[in-house]
All heavy atoms as TSV, in Angstrom:
chain	resi	resn	atom	element	x	y	z
A	1	MET	N	N	64.184	148.953	116.282
A	1	MET	CA	C	63.214	148.258	117.102
A	1	MET	C	C	61.811	148.574	116.577
A	1	MET	O	O	61.557	149.677	116.104
A	1	MET	CB	C	63.362	148.700	118.563
A	1	MET	CG	C	62.378	147.979	119.477
A	1	MET	SD	S	62.436	148.504	121.187
A	1	MET	CE	C	63.951	147.768	121.724
A	2	GLU	N	N	60.945	147.622	116.682
A	2	GLU	CA	C	59.587	147.771	116.168
A	2	GLU	C	C	58.852	148.916	116.872
A	2	GLU	O	O	58.853	149.017	118.088
A	2	GLU	CB	C	58.804	146.474	116.368
A	2	GLU	CG	C	57.435	146.512	115.718
A	2	GLU	CD	C	56.736	145.166	115.799
A	2	GLU	OE1	O	57.423	144.136	115.808
A	2	GLU	OE2	O	55.514	145.174	115.853
A	3	GLY	N	N	58.250	149.772	116.074
A	3	GLY	CA	C	57.469	150.874	116.618
A	3	GLY	C	C	58.258	152.138	116.890
A	3	GLY	O	O	57.683	153.151	117.282
A	4	ASP	N	N	59.577	152.112	116.697
A	4	ASP	CA	C	60.392	153.307	116.969
A	4	ASP	C	C	59.969	154.488	116.112
A	4	ASP	O	O	59.905	155.618	116.594
A	4	ASP	CB	C	61.879	153.034	116.732
A	4	ASP	CG	C	62.542	152.325	117.897
A	4	ASP	OD1	O	61.916	152.219	118.968
A	4	ASP	OD2	O	63.691	151.870	117.730
A	5	LEU	N	N	59.695	154.232	114.846
A	5	LEU	CA	C	59.321	155.317	113.942
A	5	LEU	C	C	57.982	155.926	114.362
A	5	LEU	O	O	57.809	157.146	114.322
A	5	LEU	CB	C	59.274	154.810	112.502
A	5	LEU	CG	C	59.219	155.858	111.403
A	5	LEU	CD1	C	60.372	156.850	111.514
A	5	LEU	CD2	C	59.250	155.187	110.047
A	6	GLN	N	N	57.050	155.089	114.787
A	6	GLN	CA	C	55.750	155.593	115.260
A	6	GLN	C	C	55.932	156.476	116.491
A	6	GLN	O	O	55.300	157.531	116.603
A	6	GLN	CB	C	54.819	154.421	115.619
A	6	GLN	CG	C	54.283	153.681	114.441
A	6	GLN	CD	C	53.538	152.419	114.847
A	6	GLN	OE1	O	53.550	151.472	114.094
A	6	GLN	NE2	N	52.904	152.376	115.981
A	7	ARG	N	N	56.785	156.048	117.418
A	7	ARG	CA	C	57.024	156.840	118.628
A	7	ARG	C	C	57.731	158.148	118.294
A	7	ARG	O	O	57.409	159.195	118.843
A	7	ARG	CB	C	57.805	156.023	119.651
A	7	ARG	CG	C	56.939	154.968	120.341
A	7	ARG	CD	C	57.671	154.262	121.460
A	7	ARG	NE	N	58.714	153.355	120.974
A	7	ARG	CZ	C	58.490	152.131	120.511
A	7	ARG	NH1	N	57.266	151.652	120.487
A	7	ARG	NH2	N	59.489	151.384	120.089
A	8	THR	N	N	58.691	158.088	117.375
A	8	THR	CA	C	59.395	159.304	116.961
A	8	THR	C	C	58.421	160.289	116.326
A	8	THR	O	O	58.433	161.482	116.642
A	8	THR	CB	C	60.534	158.962	115.974
A	8	THR	OG1	O	61.487	158.136	116.641
A	8	THR	CG2	C	61.208	160.209	115.445
A	9	LEU	N	N	57.573	159.798	115.450
A	9	LEU	CA	C	56.560	160.641	114.810
A	9	LEU	C	C	55.679	161.309	115.864
A	9	LEU	O	O	55.449	162.514	115.834
A	9	LEU	CB	C	55.717	159.802	113.847
A	9	LEU	CG	C	54.506	160.490	113.230
A	9	LEU	CD1	C	54.947	161.577	112.261
A	9	LEU	CD2	C	53.638	159.468	112.528
A	10	GLY	N	N	55.197	160.512	116.804
A	10	GLY	CA	C	54.327	161.041	117.850
A	10	GLY	C	C	55.015	162.091	118.699
A	10	GLY	O	O	54.431	163.142	119.020
A	11	LYS	N	N	56.268	161.833	119.076
A	11	LYS	CA	C	57.018	162.801	119.886
A	11	LYS	C	C	57.222	164.109	119.127
A	11	LYS	O	O	57.138	165.196	119.700
A	11	LYS	CB	C	58.377	162.220	120.285
A	11	LYS	CG	C	58.284	161.163	121.356
A	11	LYS	CD	C	59.663	160.587	121.659
A	11	LYS	CE	C	59.563	159.439	122.644
A	11	LYS	NZ	N	60.873	158.825	122.912
A	12	ASN	N	N	57.504	163.998	117.831
A	12	ASN	CA	C	57.713	165.203	117.027
A	12	ASN	C	C	56.423	166.009	116.892
A	12	ASN	O	O	56.446	167.241	116.980
A	12	ASN	CB	C	58.273	164.850	115.656
A	12	ASN	CG	C	59.734	164.486	115.722
A	12	ASN	OD1	O	60.472	164.958	116.582
A	12	ASN	ND2	N	60.170	163.628	114.825
A	13	ILE	N	N	55.317	165.326	116.679
A	13	ILE	CA	C	54.038	166.034	116.584
A	13	ILE	C	C	53.753	166.739	117.904
A	13	ILE	O	O	53.376	167.915	117.934
A	13	ILE	CB	C	52.900	165.074	116.189
A	13	ILE	CG1	C	53.069	164.631	114.736
A	13	ILE	CG2	C	51.533	165.733	116.405
A	13	ILE	CD1	C	52.120	163.538	114.292
A	14	ARG	N	N	53.941	166.036	119.014
A	14	ARG	CA	C	53.700	166.640	120.335
A	14	ARG	C	C	54.614	167.835	120.574
A	14	ARG	O	O	54.178	168.877	121.057
A	14	ARG	CB	C	53.911	165.606	121.434
A	14	ARG	CG	C	53.709	166.198	122.836
A	14	ARG	CD	C	53.916	165.175	123.925
A	14	ARG	NE	N	52.879	164.169	123.828
A	14	ARG	CZ	C	53.016	162.914	124.224
A	14	ARG	NH1	N	54.150	162.496	124.751
A	14	ARG	NH2	N	52.026	162.070	124.109
A	15	ARG	N	N	55.899	167.695	120.225
A	15	ARG	CA	C	56.867	168.783	120.426
A	15	ARG	C	C	56.454	170.028	119.642
A	15	ARG	O	O	56.456	171.140	120.180
A	15	ARG	CB	C	58.264	168.302	119.982
A	15	ARG	CG	C	59.363	169.320	120.132
A	15	ARG	CD	C	60.719	168.729	119.722
A	15	ARG	NE	N	60.703	167.997	118.463
A	15	ARG	CZ	C	60.742	168.565	117.258
A	15	ARG	NH1	N	60.787	169.865	117.141
A	15	ARG	NH2	N	60.744	167.818	116.163
A	16	ILE	N	N	56.068	169.838	118.397
A	16	ILE	CA	C	55.675	170.972	117.555
A	16	ILE	C	C	54.376	171.587	118.076
A	16	ILE	O	O	54.242	172.803	118.171
A	16	ILE	CB	C	55.543	170.539	116.081
A	16	ILE	CG1	C	56.915	170.138	115.535
A	16	ILE	CG2	C	54.923	171.644	115.239
A	16	ILE	CD1	C	56.871	169.393	114.216
A	17	ARG	N	N	53.409	170.738	118.442
A	17	ARG	CA	C	52.129	171.226	118.973
A	17	ARG	C	C	52.362	172.023	120.243
A	17	ARG	O	O	51.829	173.123	120.415
A	17	ARG	CB	C	51.191	170.046	119.233
A	17	ARG	CG	C	49.909	170.443	119.921
A	17	ARG	CD	C	49.065	169.261	120.286
A	17	ARG	NE	N	49.672	168.266	121.140
A	17	ARG	CZ	C	49.890	168.419	122.454
A	17	ARG	NH1	N	49.586	169.537	123.062
A	17	ARG	NH2	N	50.427	167.434	123.160
A	18	ASP	N	N	53.172	171.491	121.159
A	18	ASP	CA	C	53.480	172.198	122.408
A	18	ASP	C	C	54.161	173.535	122.137
A	18	ASP	O	O	53.842	174.537	122.778
A	18	ASP	CB	C	54.394	171.350	123.303
A	18	ASP	CG	C	53.659	170.241	124.034
A	18	ASP	OD1	O	52.413	170.286	124.123
A	18	ASP	OD2	O	54.342	169.317	124.529
A	19	ALA	N	N	55.098	173.540	121.193
A	19	ALA	CA	C	55.817	174.772	120.860
A	19	ALA	C	C	54.877	175.851	120.336
A	19	ALA	O	O	55.144	177.041	120.481
A	19	ALA	CB	C	56.911	174.488	119.839
A	20	ARG	N	N	53.767	175.421	119.764
A	20	ARG	CA	C	52.787	176.379	119.241
A	20	ARG	C	C	51.710	176.712	120.255
A	20	ARG	O	O	50.768	177.437	119.948
A	20	ARG	CB	C	52.181	175.827	117.953
A	20	ARG	CG	C	53.291	175.705	116.911
A	20	ARG	CD	C	52.802	175.422	115.570
A	20	ARG	NE	N	53.957	175.320	114.669
A	20	ARG	CZ	C	53.928	174.783	113.491
A	20	ARG	NH1	N	52.798	174.284	113.041
A	20	ARG	NH2	N	54.999	174.732	112.747
A	21	GLY	N	N	51.849	176.168	121.463
A	21	GLY	CA	C	50.951	176.519	122.551
A	21	GLY	C	C	49.548	175.943	122.435
A	21	GLY	O	O	48.605	176.512	122.980
A	22	MET	N	N	49.416	174.820	121.734
A	22	MET	CA	C	48.095	174.207	121.570
A	22	MET	C	C	47.968	172.984	122.461
A	22	MET	O	O	48.899	172.182	122.551
A	22	MET	CB	C	47.863	173.785	120.121
A	22	MET	CG	C	47.753	174.932	119.152
A	22	MET	SD	S	47.285	174.336	117.504
A	22	MET	CE	C	45.528	174.182	117.721
A	23	SER	N	N	46.814	172.847	123.094
A	23	SER	CA	C	46.547	171.624	123.849
A	23	SER	C	C	46.299	170.500	122.856
A	23	SER	O	O	45.973	170.734	121.687
A	23	SER	CB	C	45.326	171.799	124.748
A	23	SER	OG	O	44.140	171.874	123.966
A	24	GLN	N	N	46.421	169.291	123.343
A	24	GLN	CA	C	46.154	168.135	122.492
A	24	GLN	C	C	44.705	168.161	122.005
A	24	GLN	O	O	44.437	167.883	120.837
A	24	GLN	CB	C	46.436	166.850	123.268
A	24	GLN	CG	C	46.396	165.609	122.426
A	24	GLN	CD	C	46.684	164.382	123.247
A	24	GLN	OE1	O	45.843	163.930	123.999
A	24	GLN	NE2	N	47.894	163.860	123.110
A	25	GLU	N	N	43.793	168.495	122.881
A	25	GLU	CA	C	42.375	168.527	122.509
A	25	GLU	C	C	42.097	169.617	121.470
A	25	GLU	O	O	41.389	169.381	120.487
A	25	GLU	CB	C	41.514	168.747	123.745
A	25	GLU	CG	C	40.041	168.636	123.456
A	25	GLU	CD	C	39.183	168.615	124.707
A	25	GLU	OE1	O	39.720	168.749	125.823
A	25	GLU	OE2	O	37.965	168.463	124.543
A	26	ALA	N	N	42.676	170.801	121.672
A	26	ALA	CA	C	42.475	171.889	120.711
A	26	ALA	C	C	43.065	171.526	119.352
A	26	ALA	O	O	42.468	171.812	118.308
A	26	ALA	CB	C	43.099	173.184	121.231
A	27	PHE	N	N	44.233	170.889	119.365
A	27	PHE	CA	C	44.865	170.494	118.110
A	27	PHE	C	C	44.023	169.441	117.390
A	27	PHE	O	O	43.823	169.518	116.182
A	27	PHE	CB	C	46.284	169.973	118.370
A	27	PHE	CG	C	47.040	169.640	117.123
A	27	PHE	CD1	C	47.415	170.630	116.227
A	27	PHE	CD2	C	47.386	168.332	116.828
A	27	PHE	CE1	C	48.115	170.335	115.066
A	27	PHE	CE2	C	48.080	168.015	115.673
A	27	PHE	CZ	C	48.447	169.015	114.793
A	28	ALA	N	N	43.527	168.468	118.149
A	28	ALA	CA	C	42.678	167.432	117.555
A	28	ALA	C	C	41.444	168.053	116.911
A	28	ALA	O	O	41.064	167.691	115.797
A	28	ALA	CB	C	42.281	166.402	118.609
A	29	ASP	N	N	40.814	168.993	117.612
A	29	ASP	CA	C	39.651	169.692	117.046
A	29	ASP	C	C	40.029	170.435	115.770
A	29	ASP	O	O	39.298	170.403	114.783
A	29	ASP	CB	C	39.066	170.675	118.057
A	29	ASP	CG	C	38.295	170.008	119.176
A	29	ASP	OD1	O	37.938	168.812	119.038
A	29	ASP	OD2	O	38.053	170.684	120.195
A	30	TYR	N	N	41.179	171.095	115.803
A	30	TYR	CA	C	41.643	171.893	114.666
A	30	TYR	C	C	41.834	171.034	113.417
A	30	TYR	O	O	41.472	171.447	112.317
A	30	TYR	CB	C	42.944	172.601	115.040
A	30	TYR	CG	C	43.565	173.395	113.930
A	30	TYR	CD1	C	42.998	174.598	113.508
A	30	TYR	CD2	C	44.720	172.964	113.291
A	30	TYR	CE1	C	43.564	175.329	112.479
A	30	TYR	CE2	C	45.296	173.693	112.268
A	30	TYR	CZ	C	44.709	174.867	111.870
A	30	TYR	OH	O	45.278	175.595	110.849
A	31	ILE	N	N	42.389	169.829	113.594
A	31	ILE	CA	C	42.651	168.993	112.423
A	31	ILE	C	C	41.514	168.028	112.114
A	31	ILE	O	O	41.557	167.319	111.119
A	31	ILE	CB	C	43.986	168.234	112.541
A	31	ILE	CG1	C	43.970	167.245	113.699
A	31	ILE	CG2	C	45.136	169.200	112.670
A	31	ILE	CD1	C	45.196	166.353	113.711
A	32	GLY	N	N	40.514	167.989	112.983
A	32	GLY	CA	C	39.329	167.189	112.691
A	32	GLY	C	C	39.416	165.723	113.072
A	32	GLY	O	O	38.845	164.873	112.389
A	33	VAL	N	N	40.142	165.423	114.153
A	33	VAL	CA	C	40.196	164.052	114.661
A	33	VAL	C	C	39.775	164.057	116.129
A	33	VAL	O	O	39.761	165.102	116.775
A	33	VAL	CB	C	41.604	163.414	114.517
A	33	VAL	CG1	C	42.023	163.353	113.059
A	33	VAL	CG2	C	42.641	164.143	115.348
A	34	HIS	N	N	39.450	162.887	116.648
A	34	HIS	CA	C	39.048	162.778	118.043
A	34	HIS	C	C	40.280	162.887	118.930
A	34	HIS	O	O	41.370	162.446	118.558
A	34	HIS	CB	C	38.336	161.440	118.277
A	34	HIS	CG	C	37.581	161.395	119.558
A	34	HIS	ND1	N	38.166	161.029	120.731
A	34	HIS	CD2	C	36.295	161.701	119.841
A	34	HIS	CE1	C	37.274	161.090	121.710
A	34	HIS	NE2	N	36.122	161.499	121.177
A	35	ARG	N	N	40.111	163.440	120.114
A	35	ARG	CA	C	41.250	163.651	121.017
A	35	ARG	C	C	41.914	162.338	121.415
A	35	ARG	O	O	43.137	162.288	121.593
A	35	ARG	CB	C	40.842	164.441	122.251
A	35	ARG	CG	C	39.822	163.762	123.096
A	35	ARG	CD	C	39.440	164.576	124.337
A	35	ARG	NE	N	38.396	163.924	125.065
A	35	ARG	CZ	C	38.552	162.845	125.832
A	35	ARG	NH1	N	39.738	162.300	125.953
A	35	ARG	NH2	N	37.534	162.304	126.458
A	36	THR	N	N	41.141	161.249	121.537
A	36	THR	CA	C	41.753	159.966	121.912
A	36	THR	C	C	42.606	159.416	120.772
A	36	THR	O	O	43.635	158.788	121.020
A	36	THR	CB	C	40.699	158.932	122.343
A	36	THR	OG1	O	39.761	158.734	121.283
A	36	THR	CG2	C	39.973	159.375	123.596
A	37	TYR	N	N	42.202	159.669	119.536
A	37	TYR	CA	C	43.011	159.278	118.382
A	37	TYR	C	C	44.326	160.058	118.403
A	37	TYR	O	O	45.410	159.487	118.215
A	37	TYR	CB	C	42.262	159.542	117.082
A	37	TYR	CG	C	43.078	159.277	115.848
A	37	TYR	CD1	C	43.244	157.987	115.361
A	37	TYR	CD2	C	43.706	160.314	115.169
A	37	TYR	CE1	C	44.007	157.730	114.231
A	37	TYR	CE2	C	44.472	160.071	114.040
A	37	TYR	CZ	C	44.621	158.786	113.580
A	37	TYR	OH	O	45.383	158.547	112.460
A	38	MET	N	N	44.226	161.363	118.665
A	38	MET	CA	C	45.419	162.209	118.696
A	38	MET	C	C	46.371	161.744	119.789
A	38	MET	O	O	47.589	161.698	119.586
A	38	MET	CB	C	45.000	163.668	118.927
A	38	MET	CG	C	46.082	164.669	118.652
A	38	MET	SD	S	46.491	164.699	116.913
A	38	MET	CE	C	48.231	164.350	117.014
A	39	GLY	N	N	45.823	161.363	120.936
A	39	GLY	CA	C	46.658	160.847	122.015
A	39	GLY	C	C	47.384	159.581	121.597
A	39	GLY	O	O	48.573	159.400	121.897
A	40	GLY	N	N	46.689	158.700	120.888
A	40	GLY	CA	C	47.311	157.471	120.392
A	40	GLY	C	C	48.419	157.748	119.403
A	40	GLY	O	O	49.457	157.077	119.407
A	41	VAL	N	N	48.219	158.751	118.565
A	41	VAL	CA	C	49.261	159.143	117.602
A	41	VAL	C	C	50.488	159.635	118.358
A	41	VAL	O	O	51.616	159.211	118.092
A	41	VAL	CB	C	48.741	160.232	116.628
A	41	VAL	CG1	C	49.889	160.832	115.817
A	41	VAL	CG2	C	47.673	159.668	115.710
A	42	GLU	N	N	50.272	160.523	119.320
A	42	GLU	CA	C	51.398	161.114	120.045
A	42	GLU	C	C	52.127	160.097	120.923
A	42	GLU	O	O	53.307	160.263	121.193
A	42	GLU	CB	C	50.928	162.311	120.871
A	42	GLU	CG	C	50.566	163.493	120.012
A	42	GLU	CD	C	50.271	164.749	120.801
A	42	GLU	OE1	O	50.290	164.711	122.053
A	42	GLU	OE2	O	50.007	165.783	120.164
A	43	ARG	N	N	51.456	159.067	121.351
A	43	ARG	CA	C	52.101	158.015	122.145
A	43	ARG	C	C	52.752	156.950	121.267
A	43	ARG	O	O	53.400	156.035	121.771
A	43	ARG	CB	C	51.089	157.345	123.081
A	43	ARG	CG	C	50.657	158.215	124.240
A	43	ARG	CD	C	49.804	157.442	125.223
A	43	ARG	NE	N	48.607	156.868	124.624
A	43	ARG	CZ	C	47.441	157.497	124.483
A	43	ARG	NH1	N	47.307	158.750	124.893
A	43	ARG	NH2	N	46.401	156.884	123.941
A	44	GLY	N	N	52.595	157.056	119.966
A	44	GLY	CA	C	53.178	156.089	119.041
A	44	GLY	C	C	52.404	154.788	118.968
A	44	GLY	O	O	52.940	153.757	118.581
A	45	GLU	N	N	51.129	154.839	119.326
A	45	GLU	CA	C	50.280	153.647	119.302
A	45	GLU	C	C	49.545	153.464	117.983
A	45	GLU	O	O	48.971	152.408	117.744
A	45	GLU	CB	C	49.253	153.724	120.437
A	45	GLU	CG	C	49.883	153.742	121.807
A	45	GLU	CD	C	48.907	154.063	122.907
A	45	GLU	OE1	O	47.741	154.412	122.616
A	45	GLU	OE2	O	49.307	153.982	124.082
A	46	ARG	N	N	49.547	154.473	117.155
A	46	ARG	CA	C	48.843	154.418	115.873
A	46	ARG	C	C	49.833	154.267	114.743
A	46	ARG	O	O	50.858	154.947	114.691
A	46	ARG	CB	C	48.035	155.704	115.649
A	46	ARG	CG	C	46.958	155.945	116.660
A	46	ARG	CD	C	45.831	154.994	116.427
A	46	ARG	NE	N	44.753	155.233	117.364
A	46	ARG	CZ	C	43.518	154.836	117.175
A	46	ARG	NH1	N	43.198	154.174	116.089
A	46	ARG	NH2	N	42.603	155.067	118.073
A	47	ASN	N	N	49.522	153.377	113.823
A	47	ASN	CA	C	50.361	153.149	112.661
A	47	ASN	C	C	49.778	153.961	111.503
A	47	ASN	O	O	48.864	153.517	110.815
A	47	ASN	CB	C	50.392	151.651	112.336
A	47	ASN	CG	C	51.389	151.322	111.260
A	47	ASN	OD1	O	52.252	152.128	110.935
A	47	ASN	ND2	N	51.270	150.136	110.707
A	48	LEU	N	N	50.306	155.153	111.315
A	48	LEU	CA	C	49.767	156.067	110.313
A	48	LEU	C	C	50.193	155.674	108.902
A	48	LEU	O	O	51.287	155.152	108.697
A	48	LEU	CB	C	50.237	157.495	110.591
A	48	LEU	CG	C	49.843	158.096	111.930
A	48	LEU	CD1	C	50.383	159.518	112.037
A	48	LEU	CD2	C	48.345	158.091	112.114
A	49	THR	N	N	49.346	155.988	107.952
A	49	THR	CA	C	49.706	155.830	106.547
A	49	THR	C	C	50.589	157.003	106.140
A	49	THR	O	O	50.643	158.036	106.823
A	49	THR	CB	C	48.454	155.821	105.649
A	49	THR	OG1	O	47.810	157.102	105.747
A	49	THR	CG2	C	47.484	154.711	106.042
A	50	LEU	N	N	51.274	156.851	105.020
A	50	LEU	CA	C	52.077	157.960	104.514
A	50	LEU	C	C	51.196	159.160	104.206
A	50	LEU	O	O	51.595	160.314	104.406
A	50	LEU	CB	C	52.856	157.530	103.275
A	50	LEU	CG	C	53.976	156.527	103.530
A	50	LEU	CD1	C	54.587	156.077	102.208
A	50	LEU	CD2	C	55.031	157.098	104.446
A	51	LYS	N	N	50.001	158.898	103.728
A	51	LYS	CA	C	49.065	159.978	103.444
A	51	LYS	C	C	48.748	160.772	104.719
A	51	LYS	O	O	48.692	161.994	104.698
A	51	LYS	CB	C	47.774	159.395	102.841
A	51	LYS	CG	C	46.797	160.426	102.373
A	51	LYS	CD	C	45.619	159.752	101.666
A	51	LYS	CE	C	44.648	160.777	101.148
A	51	LYS	NZ	N	43.553	160.159	100.409
A	52	SER	N	N	48.577	160.066	105.833
A	52	SER	CA	C	48.311	160.739	107.108
A	52	SER	C	C	49.517	161.546	107.567
A	52	SER	O	O	49.373	162.661	108.077
A	52	SER	CB	C	47.937	159.724	108.185
A	52	SER	OG	O	46.729	159.089	107.877
A	53	VAL	N	N	50.717	161.003	107.390
A	53	VAL	CA	C	51.935	161.730	107.757
A	53	VAL	C	C	52.024	163.011	106.939
A	53	VAL	O	O	52.324	164.090	107.469
A	53	VAL	CB	C	53.196	160.860	107.557
A	53	VAL	CG1	C	54.460	161.680	107.767
A	53	VAL	CG2	C	53.165	159.656	108.491
A	54	GLU	N	N	51.734	162.917	105.646
A	54	GLU	CA	C	51.741	164.106	104.791
A	54	GLU	C	C	50.715	165.125	105.267
A	54	GLU	O	O	50.984	166.332	105.265
A	54	GLU	CB	C	51.453	163.727	103.340
A	54	GLU	CG	C	52.604	163.030	102.654
A	54	GLU	CD	C	52.261	162.644	101.223
A	54	GLU	OE1	O	51.097	162.288	100.937
A	54	GLU	OE2	O	53.173	162.695	100.383
A	55	ARG	N	N	49.550	164.656	105.664
A	55	ARG	CA	C	48.483	165.550	106.136
A	55	ARG	C	C	48.904	166.273	107.417
A	55	ARG	O	O	48.742	167.482	107.540
A	55	ARG	CB	C	47.201	164.758	106.371
A	55	ARG	CG	C	46.056	165.608	106.837
A	55	ARG	CD	C	44.751	164.808	106.820
A	55	ARG	NE	N	43.715	165.586	107.443
A	55	ARG	CZ	C	43.204	165.338	108.647
A	55	ARG	NH1	N	43.603	164.300	109.330
A	55	ARG	NH2	N	42.275	166.120	109.146
A	56	PHE	N	N	49.459	165.525	108.379
A	56	PHE	CA	C	49.938	166.152	109.611
A	56	PHE	C	C	51.021	167.180	109.297
A	56	PHE	O	O	51.022	168.280	109.856
A	56	PHE	CB	C	50.478	165.107	110.588
A	56	PHE	CG	C	49.427	164.475	111.449
A	56	PHE	CD1	C	48.897	163.239	111.120
A	56	PHE	CD2	C	48.967	165.106	112.592
A	56	PHE	CE1	C	47.920	162.643	111.909
A	56	PHE	CE2	C	48.003	164.523	113.391
A	56	PHE	CZ	C	47.475	163.292	113.052
A	57	ALA	N	N	51.946	166.838	108.412
A	57	ALA	CA	C	53.024	167.760	108.051
A	57	ALA	C	C	52.473	169.033	107.416
A	57	ALA	O	O	52.932	170.140	107.717
A	57	ALA	CB	C	54.009	167.077	107.113
A	58	GLU	N	N	51.496	168.876	106.547
A	58	GLU	CA	C	50.896	170.043	105.901
A	58	GLU	C	C	50.222	170.947	106.930
A	58	GLU	O	O	50.399	172.160	106.914
A	58	GLU	CB	C	49.881	169.585	104.854
A	58	GLU	CG	C	49.267	170.724	104.070
A	58	GLU	CD	C	48.296	170.239	103.003
A	58	GLU	OE1	O	48.445	169.096	102.534
A	58	GLU	OE2	O	47.396	171.015	102.665
A	59	ILE	N	N	49.484	170.353	107.843
A	59	ILE	CA	C	48.794	171.127	108.880
A	59	ILE	C	C	49.804	171.828	109.781
A	59	ILE	O	O	49.602	172.988	110.159
A	59	ILE	CB	C	47.869	170.207	109.699
A	59	ILE	CG1	C	46.680	169.771	108.838
A	59	ILE	CG2	C	47.395	170.896	110.971
A	59	ILE	CD1	C	45.880	168.618	109.402
A	60	LEU	N	N	50.900	171.127	110.115
A	60	LEU	CA	C	51.920	171.705	110.994
A	60	LEU	C	C	52.902	172.599	110.243
A	60	LEU	O	O	53.748	173.244	110.863
A	60	LEU	CB	C	52.685	170.582	111.702
A	60	LEU	CG	C	51.883	169.777	112.709
A	60	LEU	CD1	C	52.638	168.520	113.103
A	60	LEU	CD2	C	51.542	170.620	113.929
A	61	ARG	N	N	52.796	172.629	108.910
A	61	ARG	CA	C	53.678	173.421	108.049
A	61	ARG	C	C	55.155	173.044	108.248
A	61	ARG	O	O	56.013	173.895	108.470
A	61	ARG	CB	C	53.453	174.912	108.277
A	61	ARG	CG	C	52.090	175.375	107.826
A	61	ARG	CD	C	51.906	176.857	108.055
A	61	ARG	NE	N	52.179	177.245	109.435
A	61	ARG	CZ	C	51.253	177.510	110.354
A	61	ARG	NH1	N	49.999	177.440	110.037
A	61	ARG	NH2	N	51.607	177.865	111.573
A	62	VAL	N	N	55.399	171.734	108.176
A	62	VAL	CA	C	56.764	171.214	108.248
A	62	VAL	C	C	56.949	170.194	107.137
A	62	VAL	O	O	55.978	169.709	106.558
A	62	VAL	CB	C	57.067	170.553	109.616
A	62	VAL	CG1	C	56.964	171.560	110.742
A	62	VAL	CG2	C	56.179	169.358	109.878
A	63	ASP	N	N	58.185	169.867	106.855
A	63	ASP	CA	C	58.491	168.819	105.879
A	63	ASP	C	C	58.109	167.472	106.497
A	63	ASP	O	O	58.424	167.230	107.668
A	63	ASP	CB	C	59.993	168.860	105.575
A	63	ASP	CG	C	60.389	167.929	104.455
A	63	ASP	OD1	O	60.148	166.709	104.600
A	63	ASP	OD2	O	60.933	168.405	103.462
A	64	PRO	N	N	57.438	166.600	105.747
A	64	PRO	CA	C	57.059	165.297	106.304
A	64	PRO	C	C	58.243	164.526	106.885
A	64	PRO	O	O	58.105	163.845	107.903
A	64	PRO	CB	C	56.457	164.547	105.112
A	64	PRO	CG	C	56.028	165.598	104.165
A	64	PRO	CD	C	56.958	166.754	104.367
A	65	LEU	N	N	59.410	164.652	106.276
A	65	LEU	CA	C	60.583	163.946	106.792
A	65	LEU	C	C	60.989	164.444	108.172
A	65	LEU	O	O	61.538	163.693	108.977
A	65	LEU	CB	C	61.756	164.063	105.818
A	65	LEU	CG	C	61.576	163.330	104.491
A	65	LEU	CD1	C	62.773	163.578	103.580
A	65	LEU	CD2	C	61.372	161.847	104.721
A	66	ASP	N	N	60.706	165.719	108.465
A	66	ASP	CA	C	61.032	166.258	109.788
A	66	ASP	C	C	60.217	165.575	110.885
A	66	ASP	O	O	60.664	165.498	112.026
A	66	ASP	CB	C	60.793	167.773	109.838
A	66	ASP	CG	C	61.804	168.533	109.005
A	66	ASP	OD1	O	62.889	167.979	108.716
A	66	ASP	OD2	O	61.512	169.681	108.631
A	67	LEU	N	N	59.034	165.087	110.551
A	67	LEU	CA	C	58.223	164.384	111.529
A	67	LEU	C	C	58.765	162.985	111.813
A	67	LEU	O	O	58.491	162.418	112.863
A	67	LEU	CB	C	56.767	164.272	111.055
A	67	LEU	CG	C	55.987	165.574	110.953
A	67	LEU	CD1	C	54.583	165.300	110.432
A	67	LEU	CD2	C	55.926	166.282	112.305
A	68	LEU	N	N	59.549	162.449	110.894
A	68	LEU	CA	C	60.052	161.090	111.027
A	68	LEU	C	C	61.469	161.015	111.578
A	68	LEU	O	O	61.936	159.948	111.951
A	68	LEU	CB	C	59.983	160.380	109.673
A	68	LEU	CG	C	58.583	160.283	109.054
A	68	LEU	CD1	C	58.672	159.725	107.647
A	68	LEU	CD2	C	57.666	159.450	109.917
A	69	ARG	N	N	62.144	162.169	111.650
A	69	ARG	CA	C	63.528	162.198	112.151
A	69	ARG	C	C	63.538	162.274	113.668
A	69	ARG	O	O	62.741	162.986	114.261
A	69	ARG	CB	C	64.257	163.424	111.604
A	69	ARG	CG	C	64.606	163.330	110.163
A	69	ARG	CD	C	65.488	164.498	109.735
A	69	ARG	NE	N	65.770	164.407	108.337
A	69	ARG	CZ	C	65.156	165.132	107.394
A	69	ARG	NH1	N	64.254	166.016	107.716
A	69	ARG	NH2	N	65.471	164.965	106.126
A	70	LYS	N	N	64.498	161.590	114.264
A	70	LYS	CA	C	64.659	161.708	115.714
A	70	LYS	C	C	65.093	163.130	116.031
A	70	LYS	O	O	65.961	163.680	115.350
A	70	LYS	CB	C	65.700	160.713	116.224
A	70	LYS	CG	C	65.193	159.297	116.162
A	70	LYS	CD	C	66.080	158.375	116.949
A	70	LYS	CE	C	65.485	156.988	116.824
A	70	LYS	NZ	N	65.591	156.234	118.018
A	71	PRO	N	N	64.468	163.741	117.055
A	71	PRO	CA	C	64.870	165.114	117.406
A	71	PRO	C	C	66.287	165.129	117.952
A	71	PRO	O	O	66.752	164.134	118.528
A	71	PRO	CB	C	63.836	165.524	118.459
A	71	PRO	CG	C	63.197	164.285	118.932
A	71	PRO	CD	C	63.403	163.236	117.878
A	72	PRO	N	N	66.974	166.257	117.782
A	72	PRO	CA	C	68.345	166.346	118.294
A	72	PRO	C	C	68.354	166.209	119.824
A	72	PRO	O	O	67.425	166.651	120.495
A	72	PRO	CB	C	68.832	167.731	117.861
A	72	PRO	CG	C	67.614	168.457	117.386
A	72	PRO	CD	C	66.535	167.462	117.140
A	73	VAL	N	N	69.392	165.590	120.333
A	73	VAL	CA	C	69.538	165.431	121.785
A	73	VAL	C	C	70.008	166.759	122.369
A	73	VAL	O	O	70.916	167.380	121.843
A	73	VAL	CB	C	70.556	164.311	122.102
A	73	VAL	CG1	C	70.752	164.173	123.600
A	73	VAL	CG2	C	70.113	163.010	121.479
A	74	ARG	N	N	69.371	167.155	123.453
A	74	ARG	CA	C	69.743	168.445	124.068
A	74	ARG	C	C	70.715	168.253	125.179
A	74	ARG	O	O	70.790	167.354	125.872
A	74	ARG	CB	C	68.504	169.124	124.636
A	74	ARG	CG	C	67.521	169.491	123.568
A	74	ARG	CD	C	66.351	170.166	124.205
A	74	ARG	NE	N	65.240	170.192	123.278
A	74	ARG	CZ	C	64.288	171.076	123.331
A	74	ARG	NH1	N	64.297	172.002	124.225
A	74	ARG	NH2	N	63.304	171.030	122.491
């Protein structure tokens, strides 16, 4: 379905950020983006370039593919 990958990416970024105990605003400041942009990314409203996905992965210290995979069902 259209936009599924964007939503998956956003959910993964949020999950990792939450696991590290960072607020969305603090994380946005840390990576140098506006908090409203970060919110759009996490909600799957932003269509990121591959370069941006690589940048987020580098900052989060994860493999870029891990940001694009659906998280395991609990």
